[in-house]
C-alpha positions in Angstrom: 61.7 7.3 -186.7 61.9 7.0 -182.9 61.4 10.3 -181.0 64.0 11.3 -178.6 63.1 11.1 -175.0 64.5 12.2 -171.7 66.2 9.6 -169.6 67.5 10.3 -166.0 71.2 9.8 -165.4 70.4 7.0 -162.8 68.5 5.1 -165.6 71.4 5.4 -168.0 73.9 4.1 -165.5 71.6 1.3 -164.3 70.8 0.3 -167.9 74.5 0.0 -168.7 75.1 -2.1 -165.6 72.1 -4.3 -166.3 73.2 -4.9 -169.9 76.6 -5.9 -168.8 75.3 -8.1 -166.0 72.8 -9.9 -168.2 75.1 -10.5 -171.2 74.7 -14.1 -172.2 74.9 -15.3 -175.8 71.8 -17.4 -175.9 69.7 -15.7 -173.2 68.4 -12.3 -174.3 65.6 -10.6 -172.3 63.5 -7.5 -172.8 64.3 -4.3 -170.8 61.7 -2.0 -169.3 61.9 1.4 -167.6 58.7 2.7 -166.0 58.0 6.2 -164.9 54.7 6.5 -163.2 52.9 9.4 -161.4 49.7 8.3 -159.5 47.2 10.1 -157.3 45.1 8.1 -154.9 41.7 9.2 -153.7 41.4 7.6 -150.2 37.6 8.4 -150.0 36.6 6.8 -153.3 39.5 4.2 -153.2 40.3 5.2 -156.8 43.4 6.4 -158.5 44.5 8.0 -161.7 48.0 7.9 -163.2 50.3 8.4 -166.1 52.9 5.9 -167.2 55.9 6.4 -169.5 57.4 3.0 -170.5 60.8 2.8 -172.3 60.7 -0.7 -173.9 63.8 -2.2 -175.4 63.3 -5.2 -177.7 66.4 -7.3 -177.1 64.9 -10.3 -178.9 65.7 -11.3 -182.5 62.0 -10.9 -183.3 60.0 -8.1 -184.8 57.0 -7.3 -182.5 53.7 -6.4 -184.2 51.7 -6.5 -181.0 52.3 -6.0 -177.2 50.2 -7.0 -174.2 49.8 -5.4 -170.8 48.5 -7.1 -167.6 45.5 -5.4 -166.0 45.4 -7.5 -162.8 42.7 -5.5 -161.0 40.1 -6.5 -163.5 40.1 -10.0 -162.1 38.1 -8.7 -159.1 34.8 -8.3 -160.9 31.8 -10.7 -160.9 32.0 -13.3 -163.7 35.7 -12.7 -164.3 37.8 -15.7 -165.1 39.2 -15.6 -161.6 35.7 -15.5 -160.2 34.4 -18.4 -162.3 37.4 -20.5 -161.6 37.1 -19.9 -157.9 33.5 -20.9 -157.9 33.8 -24.0 -160.1 37.1 -25.7 -159.0 36.4 -28.7 -156.7 38.4 -27.3 -153.8 38.1 -23.5 -153.9 40.6 -21.2 -152.1 38.8 -20.4 -148.9 40.1 -16.8 -149.2 38.2 -16.3 -152.5 35.3 -18.7 -152.9 32.3 -16.6 -154.0 33.6 -13.3 -152.6 34.3 -11.8 -156.0 30.8 -12.7 -157.3 29.3 -10.8 -154.4 31.4 -7.6 -154.8 29.4 -4.4 -155.3 30.2 -1.6 -157.7 32.3 0.3 -155.1 34.0 -2.9 -154.0 35.2 -4.3 -157.4 38.7 -3.8 -158.8 39.2 -2.1 -162.1 42.1 -0.9 -164.3 41.3 0.9 -167.5 43.6 2.6 -170.1 42.2 5.8 -171.4 45.0 6.8 -173.8 48.0 4.9 -175.2 50.6 6.1 -177.7 53.9 4.6 -178.9 56.5 7.1 -179.9 53.8 9.7 -179.9 51.5 7.9 -182.2 48.1 6.6 -180.9 47.8 2.8 -181.1 44.7 0.5 -181.2 44.0 -1.4 -178.0 41.3 -3.6 -176.5 40.6 -4.5 -172.9 40.1 -8.2 -172.7 39.5 -8.5 -168.9 42.9 -8.8 -167.3 44.9 -8.3 -170.6 45.2 -5.2 -172.7 45.8 -6.3 -176.4 47.7 -3.6 -178.3 48.1 -3.5 -182.1 51.0 -1.4 -183.1 51.1 1.1 -186.0 54.8 0.6 -186.4 56.5 -2.7 -185.4 59.2 -2.8 -182.7 62.3 -3.9 -184.5 65.0 -6.1 -182.9 67.5 -4.0 -180.9 65.3 -0.9 -180.8 63.8 1.1 -177.9 60.3 2.6 -178.1 58.4 4.8 -175.7 54.8 4.1 -174.6 52.8 6.9 -172.9 49.5 6.1 -171.3 46.9 7.5 -169.0 45.1 5.0 -166.7 42.4 4.9 -164.0 41.9 2.2 -161.4 39.9 1.2 -158.4 41.3 -0.7 -155.5 39.1 -3.7 -154.9 37.9 -4.8 -151.5 40.7 -7.0 -150.5 40.0 -10.6 -151.6 43.3 -12.1 -152.9 46.7 -10.4 -152.3 45.8 -6.9 -153.5 43.1 -4.4 -152.4 41.8 -2.3 -149.7 40.6 -2.8 -146.1 41.9 -6.3 -145.5 40.8 -8.6 -142.6 43.2 -6.8 -140.3 42.0 -3.4 -141.3 45.0 -2.3 -143.4 43.8 0.3 -145.8 45.8 -0.4 -149.0 47.7 -3.5 -150.1 48.6 -2.2 -153.6 50.0 -5.2 -155.4 49.5 -5.8 -159.2 48.0 -2.4 -159.3 49.4 -0.8 -162.5 49.4 -1.7 -166.2 52.3 -4.0 -166.5 53.9 -5.0 -169.8 53.7 -8.8 -170.2 57.0 -10.7 -170.5 58.3 -11.7 -173.9 61.0 -14.4 -174.0 62.3 -17.3 -176.0 58.8 -18.9 -175.6 57.1 -15.8 -176.9 54.5 -13.7 -175.1 53.4 -14.6 -171.6 50.1 -12.8 -171.7 48.3 -15.1 -169.3 45.0 -13.9 -167.7 45.0 -13.5 -164.0 43.3 -16.5 -162.6 44.8 -16.5 -159.1 48.3 -17.9 -159.3 51.5 -16.0 -159.5 53.6 -13.8 -161.7 56.4 -13.3 -164.2 57.8 -10.1 -165.6 60.6 -8.2 -167.2 63.5 -6.8 -165.2 63.7 -3.1 -165.3 63.8 0.2 -163.4 60.9 2.0 -161.8 60.5 5.7 -161.0 57.2 6.0 -159.1 55.5 9.0 -157.5 52.4 8.3 -155.4 50.3 11.3 -154.2 48.0 10.4 -151.2 46.4 11.9 -148.1 49.3 13.2 -146.0 48.1 11.1 -142.9 49.1 7.9 -144.7 52.4 6.1 -144.2 53.8 4.1 -147.2 56.2 1.3 -147.7 57.1 -1.0 -150.5 59.5 -1.6 -153.4 62.3 0.8 -153.9 64.2 3.7 -152.2 62.3 6.7 -150.9 63.8 9.8 -152.5 62.1 12.6 -150.5 62.1 11.6 -146.9 62.8 15.2 -145.9 59.3 16.1 -146.9 57.6 12.8 -145.9 59.2 12.0 -142.5 58.2 8.9 -140.7 61.8 7.8 -140.1 62.8 7.2 -143.7 66.3 8.1 -144.9 66.5 11.2 -147.1 67.9 10.7 -150.6 68.0 14.4 -151.3 65.4 14.6 -154.1 62.8 17.3 -153.8 59.2 16.6 -154.8 56.8 19.4 -154.3 53.6 18.2 -152.5 50.4 18.7 -154.6 48.7 20.5 -151.7 48.7 20.8 -147.9 46.3 17.9 -147.7 48.6 15.4 -149.5 52.1 14.1 -149.7 53.8 12.8 -152.8 56.0 9.8 -152.1 58.8 9.4 -154.7 60.4 5.9 -155.0 63.1 4.6 -157.3 63.6 0.9 -157.7 66.5 -0.4 -159.9 66.6 -3.8 -161.6 63.3 -5.3 -160.3 60.4 -6.9 -162.1 57.5 -5.5 -160.1 56.5 -2.7 -157.8 54.3 -3.0 -154.7 53.3 -0.5 -152.1 51.1 -0.5 -149.0 49.6 2.5 -147.1 47.8 3.0 -143.8 47.6 6.0 -141.4 48.0 3.7 -138.4 51.3 2.2 -139.5 54.2 2.1 -137.0 57.5 2.4 -139.0 60.6 0.8 -137.4 63.9 -0.2 -139.0 67.1 -2.0 -138.5 70.3 -1.3 -140.4 72.3 -4.5 -141.0 76.0 -4.5 -140.9 77.1 -5.2 -144.5 73.5 -5.6 -145.4 70.3 -3.7 -146.2 68.2 -1.4 -144.1 65.2 -3.5 -143.0 61.9 -1.7 -142.6 59.0 -2.9 -140.5 55.6 -1.3 -141.0 52.7 -2.6 -138.9 49.8 -1.5 -136.8 50.9 -1.7 -133.2 48.5 -3.4 -130.8 48.6 -5.9 -127.9 48.5 -8.6 -130.6 51.5 -7.3 -132.6 53.8 -5.2 -130.4 55.8 -8.0 -128.7 56.0 -10.4 -131.6 56.9 -7.7 -134.2 59.6 -6.5 -131.9 61.1 -10.0 -131.8 60.6 -10.4 -135.6 63.4 -7.8 -136.3 66.2 -10.1 -135.0 64.9 -13.1 -136.8 64.5 -11.3 -140.1 68.0 -9.9 -140.1 69.4 -13.3 -139.1 67.6 -14.9 -142.0 68.9 -12.3 -144.5 72.4 -12.9 -143.2 72.1 -16.7 -143.5 70.7 -16.5 -147.0 73.3 -14.0 -148.1 76.1 -16.4 -146.9 74.6 -19.6 -148.3 72.7 -18.6 -151.4 74.2 -15.3 -152.6 74.4 -11.8 -151.1 71.1 -9.9 -151.1 71.7 -7.2 -153.8 69.5 -4.3 -152.7 69.9 -1.7 -150.0 66.5 -2.2 -148.4 63.9 -4.8 -147.6 60.4 -4.1 -146.1 58.2 -6.3 -144.0 54.7 -4.8 -144.2 51.5 -5.8 -142.6 48.9 -6.2 -145.3 47.4 -8.6 -147.9 45.7 -11.9 -147.0 48.5 -14.1 -145.8 52.0 -13.8 -147.2 53.1 -12.6 -150.6 56.5 -11.8 -152.0 57.5 -8.7 -154.0 60.8 -7.2 -155.0 62.4 -5.6 -151.8 59.2 -6.2 -149.8 56.6 -8.6 -148.6 53.0 -8.2 -147.5 52.0 -10.4 -144.5 49.1 -10.6 -142.1 50.4 -9.5 -138.8 48.2 -10.8 -136.0 50.1 -14.1 -135.6 51.8 -16.0 -132.9 55.6 -15.7 -133.0 56.4 -18.9 -134.8 53.8 -18.2 -137.5 55.0 -14.6 -137.9 58.6 -15.6 -138.2 57.8 -18.5 -140.5 55.7 -16.5 -143.0 58.3 -13.7 -143.0 61.2 -16.1 -143.6 59.3 -17.8 -146.4 58.4 -14.6 -148.2 61.9 -13.2 -147.6 63.5 -16.3 -149.2 61.4 -15.6 -152.3 63.6 -12.5 -152.8 66.4 -14.7 -153.9 64.4 -17.0 -156.3 61.4 -15.0 -157.4 63.0 -11.6 -156.9 66.5 -11.9 -158.2 67.0 -15.1 -160.1 63.5 -14.4 -161.5 62.0 -17.8 -161.8 58.8 -17.9 -163.8 56.2 -18.4 -161.1 53.4 -19.1 -163.6 54.8 -21.8 -165.9 57.3 -23.3 -163.4 55.8 -22.5 -160.0 57.5 -25.6 -158.5 60.9 -23.9 -159.1 60.2 -20.8 -157.1 58.0 -22.3 -154.4 60.2 -25.4 -154.2 63.4 -23.6 -153.6 61.6 -21.2 -151.2 59.8 -24.0 -149.2 63.1 -26.0 -149.0 64.9 -22.9 -147.9 62.3 -22.0 -145.3 62.9 -25.3 -143.5 66.6 -24.8 -143.7 66.6 -21.2 -142.5 64.0 -21.7 -139.7 66.2 -24.6 -138.5 69.2 -22.3 -138.4 67.7 -19.1 -136.9 64.5 -20.0 -135.0 64.4 -23.5 -133.7 66.6 -26.6 -134.4 64.8 -29.6 -135.8 66.0 -32.8 -134.0 65.2 -34.9 -137.0 65.3 -34.7 -140.8 64.7 -31.0 -141.5 62.7 -31.7 -144.7 60.6 -34.5 -143.3 57.4 -32.5 -143.4 57.8 -31.7 -147.0 58.5 -35.3 -147.9 55.4 -36.5 -146.0 53.3 -34.0 -147.9 54.7 -35.2 -151.2 54.1 -38.8 -150.3 50.5 -38.1 -149.6 50.1 -36.4 -153.0 51.9 -39.2 -154.8 49.5 -41.8 -153.2 46.3 -39.6 -153.7 45.7 -40.2 -157.4 45.5 -36.4 -157.9 49.1 -35.7 -158.7 50.0 -34.0 -162.0 53.4 -33.4 -163.6 55.3 -30.4 -162.3 55.4 -29.1 -165.9 51.7 -28.1 -165.4 51.1 -24.4 -165.6 50.2 -23.0 -162.2 46.7 -21.9 -163.3 45.8 -25.3 -164.9 46.0 -27.8 -162.0 42.8 -29.6 -161.5 42.8 -29.1 -157.8 44.2 -26.3 -155.5 45.4 -29.0 -153.1 47.3 -30.8 -155.8 48.9 -27.5 -156.9 50.0 -26.6 -153.4 51.4 -30.0 -152.5 53.2 -30.3 -155.9 54.7 -26.8 -156.3 55.6 -26.3 -152.6 56.5 -29.6 -151.2 57.4 -31.8 -154.2 59.4 -28.8 -155.4 61.2 -28.8 -152.1 61.8 -32.5 -152.3 63.4 -32.0 -155.7 65.9 -29.6 -154.2 66.8 -31.8 -151.3 67.2 -34.8 -153.5 69.9 -32.9 -155.3 72.0 -33.0 -152.2 71.5 -36.8 -152.3 72.3 -37.1 -156.0 75.5 -34.9 -156.2 76.5 -34.7 -152.5 76.1 -31.9 -150.0 79.4 -30.2 -150.7 78.8 -30.1 -154.5 75.3 -28.9 -153.8 76.4 -26.0 -151.6 78.9 -24.9 -154.3 76.2 -25.2 -157.0 73.8 -23.0 -155.1 76.3 -20.2 -155.1 77.2 -20.9 -158.7 73.5 -20.7 -159.6 73.3 -17.2 -158.0 76.5 -15.9 -159.6 75.7 -17.1 -163.1 71.9 -16.6 -163.3 70.9 -13.6 -161.1 68.6 -11.2 -163.0 68.4 -13.7 -165.9 65.2 -15.8 -165.5 66.8 -19.3 -165.3 64.5 -22.3 -166.0 64.4 -25.6 -164.3 66.7 -27.1 -166.9 69.2 -24.2 -166.3 69.2 -25.2 -162.6 69.8 -28.8 -163.4 72.7 -27.8 -165.8 74.4 -25.9 -163.0 74.1 -29.0 -160.7 75.6 -31.1 -163.6 78.5 -28.7 -164.2 79.4 -28.6 -160.5 79.1 -32.3 -160.0 80.2 -33.7 -163.3 77.2 -35.9 -163.4 74.4 -36.3 -165.9 71.0 -35.4 -164.4 68.6 -34.9 -167.3 67.0 -38.2 -166.5 66.2 -37.0 -163.0 64.5 -33.9 -164.3 62.5 -35.9 -166.9 61.2 -38.4 -164.3 60.6 -36.2 -161.3 59.4 -33.0 -163.0 58.0 -34.3 -166.3 56.2 -37.4 -164.9 54.4 -38.6 -161.8 56.4 -41.8 -161.6 57.5 -42.6 -158.0 60.5 -44.0 -156.3 60.3 -47.3 -154.3 63.3 -49.5 -153.6 63.5 -52.3 -151.1 66.0 -54.6 -149.5 64.7 -58.0 -150.7 67.1 -60.3 -149.0 70.3 -60.5 -146.9 71.7 -64.0 -147.1 74.9 -65.9 -146.2 77.1 -66.7 -149.2 80.0 -68.7 -147.7 82.1 -66.3 -145.8 80.5 -63.4 -147.6 77.1 -61.8 -147.4 74.8 -61.4 -150.4 72.4 -58.5 -150.5 69.5 -58.5 -153.0 68.0 -55.1 -153.8 64.9 -54.5 -155.9 63.3 -51.6 -157.7 59.5 -51.6 -157.2 58.7 -48.1 -158.3 58.9 -46.8 -161.9 61.5 -44.1 -161.2 65.1 -45.2 -161.0 67.5 -43.6 -158.6 71.1 -44.2 -157.3 71.2 -45.8 -153.9 73.2 -45.3 -150.7 73.0 -48.6 -148.9 74.3 -48.6 -145.3 75.5 -51.8 -143.7 75.4 -51.7 -139.9 77.6 -54.3 -138.1 77.0 -56.0 -134.8 79.6 -53.8 -133.2 77.7 -50.7 -134.2 80.1 -49.6 -137.0 78.8 -48.8 -140.4 79.9 -48.9 -144.0 78.3 -47.8 -147.3 77.7 -49.4 -150.6 77.1 -46.8 -153.3 75.1 -47.8 -156.3 75.0 -45.0 -158.9 72.8 -45.4 -162.0 74.7 -46.1 -165.2 72.9 -43.2 -166.9 74.3 -40.6 -164.5 77.8 -41.3 -165.9 79.8 -41.0 -162.7 79.7 -41.0 -158.9 79.1 -38.4 -156.3 82.0 -37.9 -153.9 82.0 -39.4 -150.4 80.1 -37.1 -148.0 81.3 -35.8 -144.7 79.5 -37.4 -141.8 78.4 -40.4 -143.8 79.7 -44.0 -143.4 82.9 -45.0 -145.2 82.2 -46.1 -148.7 83.5 -49.7 -149.3 82.1 -50.4 -152.7 80.7 -48.6 -155.7 78.6 -50.7 -158.1 76.7 -49.2 -161.0 73.1 -50.2 -161.6 71.4 -50.1 -165.1 68.0 -48.6 -164.8 66.5 -51.4 -166.9 67.3 -54.0 -164.2 64.7 -54.3 -161.5 66.9 -56.2 -159.1 70.6 -56.5 -158.4 72.9 -58.3 -156.0 75.7 -57.0 -153.9 78.4 -59.0 -152.2 79.9 -57.9 -148.9 83.2 -59.5 -147.9 82.1 -60.3 -144.4 80.1 -63.1 -142.9 76.5 -62.6 -142.3 77.1 -63.1 -138.5 78.9 -59.7 -138.5 75.9 -57.9 -140.0 73.1 -56.3 -137.9 71.1 -54.5 -140.6 71.1 -53.3 -144.2 69.2 -50.0 -145.0 68.7 -47.9 -148.1 69.4 -44.2 -147.4 69.0 -43.7 -143.7 69.6 -40.0 -144.4 66.0 -39.9 -145.6 66.8 -37.8 -148.7 65.7 -40.4 -151.2 62.0 -39.7 -151.9 61.1 -43.3 -151.5 57.3 -43.5 -151.1 57.4 -46.7 -149.1 60.1 -46.7 -146.5 58.9 -49.8 -144.7 60.9 -52.0 -147.1 64.0 -49.9 -147.0 65.6 -51.7 -144.1 66.1 -55.3 -143.2 67.4 -56.5 -139.8 69.6 -59.6 -139.8 68.7 -62.3 -137.4 71.4 -64.9 -136.9 71.2 -67.8 -134.7 74.2 -67.9 -132.4 75.1 -71.5 -131.3 74.9 -72.1 -127.6 78.2 -72.8 -125.8 
């Protein structure tokens, strides 16, 4: 029998909204509701807390065990993260041997002292960064249970993302700091140890109270409920939380429908904010200095412009606040917030903020699995960073995604490429992981505009948001949205570009006279087939296009605005490595023939994509 438990009204309302929003016949997901009360000792850098977790099993499976992430335990000598960082051929320079050299007061730790389910003690074992829990009673499909725990932690000296006293002197960057129930979905449990990559979790609601020295200013995920007692310019939500003593403040945050909770704290923070029209309140927390004051002041306008652009083109930002916080070791995204290092030049500061902000759409709300499909989250975000920076910071005179394509081409030719289906922790090289997930992922997105047309792509991006927000779509789900919007079959593209390392290389082999017509011979040199846009430029400067869709895509993309007029559509079987096209004009009219001058086709050798036509003109 499940014991009755108290549930706040806001949780009941939000749970109902969430259930309605996530209703989809074949896509269940677990629901979590966290209530946490934590006290931080800023002298010892240690904290103690209680956690009540309401866990709803929406799966068709009976659960005999559960797993919690204990991320802090990675920051101990000889942990899996430490060993991996010291043995990989190209270690992350931010980590290297730093974990190995941490002293007892510098390591991270997270330990569960008591754990009960529905009031009954359960057996559990700490296995480094995973807590393995054997249940006395199984969790039946459709049921909700309550876990109560006490836990203790120590914030590590900041090495990677989380910790204390980072390189810029920020006291606390509290990411991955609490016991977090591992995700369970159609593939089962995702109880992956923390090796250094990224994250995946259940959507849910958080009610978090953090008691800390009253000189500290906090920011992070969620809405502050007791600003009247805290101050520092936050908006009062009218909830009263009694401070523990005159030496501390208790900060009370509520965060609905998120899958993680981050906070940062420093007594030196300056807190500034901008209320967007028809948008969120945007908070900026940073340490003001000669290095930061001017650039962080300018950052406000760029951040709000980026939120506005993304809301218009990718779906409206769904929360009422977003926080840009100085902290961490570079830039890292979290729901409603990002941690970034702040002593940067303006372009770098804006660039990292825009990148982490864009994650709010893909990691934060769509909820892509950053661990098993890191290319999906980082690819969309890297692609979007180029687009948004071009829109709000500085116009690119050339092809906006050119840098991402160059990075992918280097990877493809390096011999180190692995399929994008590789789990983030299991790439052989850090450099191969970065180039694959960030830049090849971005190339995947841009090629979608080439495959289905820009207009269809723009519609598909909004459809993806409307159909899949808060539902953890996969790469296949993304492709299906593109298929539905365009009417084309694209499974072959996913299989080649994501599931293999085969590359694209097409060439214009010959342009020859054929009576009063012109014969163009095209060849496929690479192992990956693709449709072609072949642009014919005439001697008078005019242009026309020959469109060559693959037979297996079962249709054609529409003509695109701003592109040359299409004069011929000719389907190309992928089994044929060459084909001929006849143009009904004499060769003397033709100046050049080029495959995809838009540059969107990820052709690894563009030198053979264009052929100039040299025609001897008889002398008078």
